[in-house]
C-alpha positions as CSV (number, residue, x, y, z in Angstrom):
1,M,-176.9,-126.4,-258.0
2,D,-174.3,-123.8,-259.7
3,V,-177.0,-121.1,-259.5
4,A,-177.1,-121.9,-255.6
5,A,-173.4,-122.3,-254.7
6,A,-173.2,-119.1,-257.2
7,L,-175.7,-117.0,-254.3
8,L,-173.9,-118.5,-251.2
9,D,-170.5,-117.3,-252.6
10,A,-171.9,-113.9,-253.6
11,G,-172.8,-113.7,-250.0
12,S,-176.4,-114.3,-250.3
13,D,-177.8,-115.1,-246.6
14,V,-178.2,-118.6,-246.3
15,N,-180.7,-118.0,-243.5
16,A,-182.8,-115.8,-245.2
17,A,-186.6,-117.0,-244.8
18,D,-189.8,-116.1,-246.8
19,A,-193.0,-114.6,-245.5
20,D,-194.0,-118.3,-243.8
21,G,-190.4,-118.6,-242.4
22,R,-189.1,-121.2,-245.0
23,T,-185.7,-121.1,-245.2
24,A,-183.9,-122.0,-248.5
25,L,-182.7,-125.0,-247.1
26,M,-186.6,-125.7,-246.1
27,L,-187.1,-125.1,-249.7
28,A,-184.6,-126.9,-251.1
29,T,-185.9,-130.6,-248.8
30,I,-189.5,-129.8,-249.9
31,G,-188.6,-129.6,-253.8
32,G,-186.6,-132.9,-253.6
33,H,-183.0,-130.8,-254.1
34,E,-180.6,-133.1,-251.9
35,G,-177.5,-131.7,-253.9
36,V,-178.8,-127.9,-253.2
37,A,-179.6,-129.1,-249.9
38,R,-176.6,-130.6,-248.8
39,L,-174.9,-127.3,-250.2
40,M,-176.3,-125.4,-248.0
41,I,-176.1,-127.5,-244.8
42,D,-172.3,-127.6,-245.0
43,R,-172.2,-123.8,-245.8
44,R,-170.8,-122.2,-242.2
45,G,-173.6,-120.4,-241.0
46,C,-176.2,-122.4,-241.9
47,D,-178.6,-122.7,-238.9
48,V,-180.4,-126.3,-239.6
49,N,-182.3,-125.6,-235.8
50,L,-184.6,-123.0,-237.7
51,V,-188.3,-123.5,-237.5
52,D,-190.8,-122.0,-240.0
53,S,-194.4,-120.2,-239.1
54,T,-195.8,-123.9,-238.3
55,Q,-192.8,-124.9,-235.9
56,R,-191.4,-127.6,-238.6
57,T,-187.8,-127.3,-239.1
58,S,-185.6,-128.7,-242.6
59,L,-185.5,-132.3,-240.9
60,F,-189.8,-132.4,-241.1
61,Y,-189.3,-131.5,-244.8
62,A,-186.3,-134.0,-245.7
63,A,-188.0,-136.8,-243.7
64,Q,-191.7,-136.0,-245.4
65,A,-189.7,-136.0,-249.0
66,G,-188.0,-139.6,-248.2
67,L,-184.5,-137.8,-248.6
68,V,-183.0,-140.3,-246.7
69,D,-179.4,-138.9,-247.3
70,T,-180.4,-135.3,-246.2
71,V,-181.8,-136.7,-243.0
72,K,-178.8,-138.3,-242.4
73,R,-176.7,-135.0,-242.8
74,L,-178.7,-133.0,-240.6
75,L,-178.7,-135.5,-237.8
76,D,-174.7,-135.5,-238.6
77,V,-174.2,-131.5,-238.1
78,R,-176.0,-132.0,-234.6
79,L,-179.6,-131.1,-235.5
80,L,-181.2,-130.5,-232.1
81,L,-184.2,-132.9,-232.1
82,T,-185.8,-131.9,-229.2
83,R,-186.4,-128.9,-231.3
84,C,-188.4,-130.8,-234.0
85,L,-191.2,-132.1,-231.7
86,L,-194.6,-130.8,-233.7
87,F,-197.6,-132.5,-232.1
88,H,-195.6,-135.1,-230.1
89,V,-194.3,-136.7,-233.4
90,H,-190.8,-137.2,-233.9
91,P,-190.2,-135.9,-237.5
92,L,-188.3,-139.7,-238.0
93,A,-191.5,-141.3,-237.6
94,W,-192.7,-140.3,-241.1
């Protein structure tokens, strides 16, 4: 988590995405790194509503990984739930 904080403090783009459109926040949730995810969610400018190439948001990945605290935090920062619909399945149903 210290490395992530140092990178963000050095000016790294919190919303940068890989070739599949996955942001660092998405990758943190996929990997089960709740501390890093929380750090990014709380970072000014972090767009929690971004979607990857499969139209999934960080909420999908957090719910899929069972990261309850991260799901709650994403909901607290006013995640646009209407943006999270994939195949008409709400991510919280996972």
